[in-house]
N, C-alpha and C positions, 0 to 999 in steps of 0.2 A: 501494500500500498504506499509506504514511504518512496516510493520508485517513482507510482504514478505521480504522487502529488509533487516534486520534484518534477519529472518531464513537465507537469502541469503548466508549473512556474516558468519554466524554461522556457517553454513555446510561448506565454504569457509575454516575459524580457522580448523575447526576439520578434514578436507582434506588436508592441508597444515601439519598439525600435524602428523598427521597419515605418510605421506608421510616421514615426516623427521624420525620418529620413524621406520619406513621398513630401511630407507637408510643406519642409523646407522650402524648393522652389516654386508653391503658392505664397507664401510667407515673401517673397518676393517682389511679386508682383502683385504686392494688397497695394491700395488707392492711396493719395497722401492722407496723412490725418488733418480734419477738417477742426481749426481754431474751434474753442467751445464758446468764443465771444459771438461769431456769429451768428448762435444760434440764436442770442439776444438782441441783435442789430436790430433796429429798424430796416422794415424792407423798402425795395425801392417801391413797389405799389402794391397797397394791399386794399379789399374792401370795394371794387370798383360795382357801381351799380349806374343805370340806366335812368333817367327821368321819365316820370310818368306821360308825359307827351311824347317823349322819344327824342328828344333836339339835343338832351346835354349828357356827357358823361362824367359822373364825378368819382374819386376817388383819394384812398390816404395816400400821403406821400411826406417822406422826410423835408423841413423846412429849418435850418439852423439846428437842426440834430433832433427834431420833434415833430410828429407824425399831425400834418395839418389836410385841411380838404382843400384838394384842387380840382378844376372843373375845364371841360374843352367840349367844341363841340363835339357831336359824334360823326366818326368819320377822319374826324381832324386828326395834325399830329401831333407828339407833344408840345413842339415849339407853339403851339395855338395854345395852351393851356396856360388858365389865370387862377392863381392861389385864392383862395375864400377866406380865408382864416389867418390870425397872424400869431398863434401861440407860440413862445417861445421859452414856456418855460414847462409846461406840460402836456403830452400828445393826446391829440384826439382818438378814441376808441371807436365811438358812435356817430355816426347822422343817419340822419333819413331825410328822403325828399319829402316836400310838401306837394299835394293831391296836383296843382298845378304846374309842379315845375318850376316854378318861379322862383323857389327859396329852398335852402337848406336847411335841418333843424340839424344843431350836434349836441351833444352832453361834454361838459368840464367843470372840472371840481378846479379848485383853487388851493395851493400846497397841497395836495394829498389828502383834505379832510376827507374823501369821499361824498360832502355833500355835493353834489352834481348840479348843476345848474343847465335849464336849456335855452338854448340863443339859437337867434336866427338871422338868415345874411341871404341874401336876395344873390341869385344868380351873374347879375350886373354890377353887384357894389365893389366896393372896394376894398381890401383884404383889410380886415379889422373894423369894418364896419356892422359887425352883429350888434345884433341888440339880444338883451336876456332879458325872455321870457318870463322868469319866476327868480326875481330878485330879492329874494328871501332867505336874509342871514340864518343858518342852524338848521335850513328847512334842505332836504335831499328830493328833486325830483325825476323821475322818470319818463319816459317815453311807453306808454302802454301801448298805444295804436295809430296809426297812422292813415285814417280814412283816402281809399284811393280813390274818392271824386271829393270834385271842391262843394264843400261845406256852404248852404244859404246866408250863414252864420257870418263868413269870411273866415281871417285867420286868428280867431279867438280862440286861447288854450282854454281846457278845460280846466277848472281847479276846485276842488273839493278841503275844508278845513278839516282835518280830522279829529282836533281835539274840541269844535263845537259839534262836530256828528257824535263824537264817542260821546257829549254831554248829555246829546239828545237818546241815546241808544241806552244810557244808564239810568236817564230819568223817568223812562216809560215802565 
C-alpha cells in the first residue's frame, strides 16, 4: 500500500510540474496590467440620452475633472457640442430631459452633504445658467418621474411638504 501512495504522490508532482511548465508560455502572453486608477477615472462620455423631440443628444462628460452635462444636435460631431452645466466641485451623476426637450433637469449636492437639489437649464442657455428648483436648505430632493408629454401646467415642480403631511396623518 505505501508503494502505491508513493507512486500516486510522484505522479501528482510530475503532473503539477508539467502543468507549470506548460503554463509558462501563457504567462508570457498575458495582456498588460491595467492601473487601478483607470477604473475610478471619469468616463470620456457617459449616460447619453436623446431628447423627447429627437433633436438633441445630451451626455455626461468631464469638464475640469468633474462630470457635467453636454448637449449637441443629433447627428452633429463633437466639435458642435455645448456645455450646459459648469460644476467644477462635484460631478453630476443624474439628469433628465423635460417632456418638451427644451430643458435638462439634473441633480446636484453641495459639498457632499447628499442633500440633492434639482436644477433646470435650457438647451440654449449659457453654461452655469441653471435655476435651482428646490432651493431649500437641509432638504433632499429627487426626481420620481418625468412626464413624457408636456403638462398643461407648464414647468411646475410638484412639491410635498412632508412635515405637514405627517402632522395631518397623525392628527386623524
